[in-house]
N, C-alpha and C positions, 0 to 999 in steps of 0.2 A: 142924851141923844146926840148932842153936839159933840161930846167926847167920843162917842162911838163912831161918829162920822169922821172925826179927825184920825181916829185909830185906823179906820178903813183906808183913809187917804194915805196915812203913813205906811200901812201895810202894802198898799198898792205901789207906793214909791219904792219901797224896799224890793218889791217883786220886780219892778221895772229896772231898778239898779242891778239887781242880781242877774236879770236877763241880759241887760246891757253888758255887764261884766263878763257873763258867760260868752256872749257873742264876740266881745273884744278878744277874749282868750282864744276862742275858736279861730277868729280872724288872724290873730298873731301867730297861732300855730300853723295856720294855713299859709300865711306869708313866709314863715320860716321854712315850711316844707317846699314852698315854691322857690324860695331863695336857694335852698339846698339843691333842688332840681336844676335850677338855672346854673348854679355853680358846677354841678355834675356834668350838665350838658356842655357848659363852656370848657370844662376840663377834658371832656370827651372830644369836643371839637378841636381843642388845642393838641390833644394827644393824636387825634387823627391827622391834624395838620403837621404835627411833628413827625409822625410816621411817614407821611407823604413827602415831606421835605427830605427826611433821611433817605427815602427810596430814590427821590430825584437826585439827591447828592451822590448816592452810590452809582446811579446810572451815569451821571456826569463824570464821576471819577473813572468809571469803566471806559467811557468814551475817550477821556483824556489819555488813559493808559494805552488804549488801542491805537490812538492817533500818534502817540509818542513812539510806540513800537513800529508803526508804519513809517514814521519819519526816520527812525534809526535805520530801518531796512532800506529806505530810499537813499539815505546818505551813503550807506555802504555800497549800494548798487552804483550810485553816481561815482563814488571814489574808485571803485573797481573799473568802471567804464573809462574813467579818465586815465587810470594806469594802463589799461589795455590800449587806449587810443595813443597814449604817449609812446608805448612800445612800438605800435604799428607805425607811428610817425617817424620814430628813430630808424626803424628798419627801412622805411621808404626813403628817408634822407640818405642813409648809407647806400641804398641801391641807386638813387639818383646821382649821388656824389661819387660813386665808385668810379675810379679812373679806368679809362679804356686801356686795352693792351698797348696802344700807341703811347698813351699818356704815361703808363708805367715805364715803358722803355725809355721815354724822354727823361723821366725822373732819374732813372738809373744812369742814363747817358750823362746828364748834367752832374750828378753826384760823382761819377768816376772822373770827369773832366776837372771839376773843382778840386778834387783830392790831389790830382797830379799837379795842378797849377799851384796849389798851396805848398807842395814840396819844392817847386821851382822858386817860389817867392822866398822860401826859407833857405834857399841856396843848397838844398839837398839834391844836387844834380843827378847823382846816380839813381836815387830813388825816383826823382821826377822823370828821368829818362825811361826807367822801367815802367812806371805808371802810364806815361804817354804811349809807350809801345803797346802796353796792354789795352789801352783805350782804342788805338787805331786797329787793333786786332779784333776786339770784341764789338766795337761800334763802327764798323766799316761804313763810310759815308754817313756817319751820324751827324747830329746837329753841330757838334764842335770838331768835326773831323779835320777840316782844313786848318783850323786854328791850332789843333794839336800837332799837325805836321809842321807848322811854322815854329811853334815853341820847341819842338824836337830839334829842328834845324838850328835854333839859337843855342840849345844845350850842346849840340855837336860843335858849334863854332867855339863856344866857351872852352870845351874840352880839346879843341885843336883838330877835330876830325872834319876838315873842310869838305872832303868828298861826300861824306854822309849828309852834311849840312846842305850841300849843293843839290843833292838828290831830293831832299825834302822840299826845298824851295822850288825846284823845277817841277815837281809833281803838282804843286799848287798852281803855278803859272800855266801849265799845259792842260791840266784837268779841271781846275776850279777857277775859271775866270771871274766868277761872281763872288768869290770868297771875300770875307771881311779883311783878309790879310793879303789880298792880291797885290796891292801897291807895295807893302812891306817886303813881300817875297820877291817881287820884281826888282826892287832896289837892292836887295841882298844878293840876288844873282848878278846884277851889274857890278857890284863891289867885288864879288868873288872872281868874276871874269877879268876885271881890271887887275886884281891881285895876281892872277895867273898869266897876265900879259896879253890877254885876249881883248885888245882895245876895241876892235870892231864890234864884237858881241856886247861888250860893256856899253859902247856908245848906243847900240840899238836898244838896249833895255832902258837906258837913260831917256832916250827919245820917246819911247813908249809912255813913260811916266809923264813927261812934259805934255805930250799931245793928248793922252787919254784922261789924265788926272791933273789938269792944270791948277785946280783949286786945292790940291792936297798939300800937306806939309812937306812931302818929299819932292814936289815939283821944283821948288827953289833949289834944293840940294842937287837934284839931277841936272838942272840948268847950269849950275856952277861947275859941275863935273864935265859937262859938254863943252863949256868954254875952255876948260883946261885941255881937253882932248883936241879941240880945234886949234 
């Protein structure tokens, strides 16, 4: 009887062990399934996140490309605008700085005068005479007209044509009293009159220099001549 009891207890224990083992296996399988599901869900989530990231990245790349294009277009527009502005500014400067008709004539006036004077300084007297005569013809009453007359008079003196020289000096004295060469021309007339024996006229010219231009370099020379004549 006791053995039968022990046998029943042993059989019950075996049954319990078998049941426990079965439950453990079932639980292990269930856990495995759950783990697999979790792994799948995580993978799906990661995949979803990866797809979303890739989509976001593509969008950002598209925006960057569009902004780069817009920036390139803007730079091109700005560059062209600057070029156009520079051209308009140059045109405006040329228009503003464009010399007037009077200024152009003055430029040509000075150029012609300087060319003639250069020939005179080089002692090319015939060339200088021709150029000064051309100047007095082309720029009558120009900026350098009276000075050209004086230099022509000097050339004529050098070449021995005292009559032509006198005429040039006399034109300055009678017509251009404010000329820069008025004193020089007056003194030259006085010397020519003295050379021709016209002491009274020479004296009158010397006196004009002393009285009108006492501070000039010719005043002392004229005063010395007057003392000789007196």
